[in-house]
N, C-alpha and C positions, 0 to 999 in steps of 0.2 A: 793299388791289387785290383780294384774292378775296374781296369783300362785294359783286361784282356775279355772283357766281356763284351759281345763285340753284336751292338745292335745297330743300323741305317734307321735311327728314326725320320720318317717322313709322314706323312698326309698326302692324299691327293685334291686335287684342287679342279673343279669342274668346271670344261673345255665347253660341252654344251650339254645339253638334258635330255640327251637320249636314256633310256631306262634302262637298257642290258648297260650303258655306262653307268649311270646310276647302283644298277644293285655291284660291280667292280667296283665303283669308290666306296662302296658301304663296306666291301669285300674286305678290302684293304684296308681298309681304318679298321675295322673289325680287328685282322691281326694286329696291324699295327697299335694297336693300343692295347693291348696284348705283353708284345715288345714292350711297349715302355712300361706299364706295371712290375714287366717281370726285370729289366733292367734296374726300375727303381728300388728294387728290394732287395738285387744282388749288390746295391751299396754296402750291404752289411758281410760282403767279402772280410771288405776291411778289419771290420771289428772282430774277427775266427782269430785273425793274428796278432791284434792288438790285443789285446786284452790278457790280464796278469791268472783269470780264471779261465784255468780246463776245463769245469763244470760249463760256465756260460759258454764257449765258445760251443761245446760238442751239442749244445739247446740251441744253439744258434742255428749253426747247421743242419736239424734235423728238424727245424721250426724255413728251414728254404728249402731243405730237400721234397716238405710236404707243401709248401707254395707252387715250388713248382711241377710237383705232381697237378697239382690243382691245375693249372694253370693248362699246362701241357692238353686237360682234360676241356677246356673251355676253348680253347685252340683245335680240336680234333673235331669239337660239334658244327665248329663255325660251315658252315654250309655256299656253295657255289656254282652254279647249273654255268658250265663254260670252261674252256681250259686255263686255269691257272700259273700254267709253264711251271709248277709243282714249287709254289710259290708256299705255301702250306705244310709240303713234304721241308722243305728246306726249313721251314722256321719250329720244324716238329725235331730236324737231326737237329737245331740248334740247342730246343728243349734237351734234346738224349743227350747231347753232348756234355751243355750246365750239367744232368746228372750225376756224367760221370764224373764230371769233374768234383762234386761234393762229393759223391761215394767213395771214392780213389781217390786223388789228387790233396785233396782237401782233409782229409782222412791220417795222407799220410805227411801232408803240412803240418799240422796240429799234431802227430805223432812226436816227427822232430822239434814242434815247439816249445814241449808240452816234458819232453823227456829229462829225467832226470842228468844224465851225464850222454848228451849228442857226440855222436859218432863224429869223428875229424872232419868230416868231410862233410856236415850238415848245411853247410853254406854254399857248399856247390849242388849238393842234392836240391835243397827250396829252389837256388836258380835255376838248373835244368828243370823242375816240375814246372816255375812259370812259364821260361821257355818256351817250351810243350806245347802248355793250355796258351797263350796267345797263338803262335803257328796254326795249331788247329783250328784256334777259335775264327784263327782273320779267313781260315780256308771255307771256315763253316760259314760265318759270314757272307762273303763272295758268293756262295750261290747263290744264297737271300736276293740278295742285293741283284743279283741275272736275274731269277725269277720275274724279282720285283721289276724290273723295267722291260723286261720283254712282255709283263702281262700289262703294262702302264701303257708300250704302245699301241699293243693291238687293239686295247679301248680306249685311245685315242684320250688320255688323261695325263695330267704332268702332277710329276712328287713335286714337293719341296720337303724341304731339310727344314727340320726344327732345330 
């Protein structure tokens, strides 16, 4: 389930020691750290549909929603004086998407999972939801990656995949 939550986990390596560049590195690293924390927490996605305890699944869903809201606030507070090429905006779009997935798509998945008499097309519905999540997630992830690469190019820093 976690494979549809896409984030390129990157960090920056210094090429030179300019203060503007150092600020850019710190800014990127702060955003990426928040990404990594959310991605780590998103691994609980699988637990939502694997458990046989519907109460636990809904508690996990609520906990994830609260966590993403908190991380969104952390990301919003990160500041950079200069053009970030929409990197933070793309990250926040990703978090909004994640919240939508939690509040709409996963609620529907859990309803299908825990209903006593699932509809005949329940498997098709589940697959369609997951396909839609994956497609939209890829588009959002691409926006962040493109912005991050432009940012790195401007500030002459090199991205390194973790």
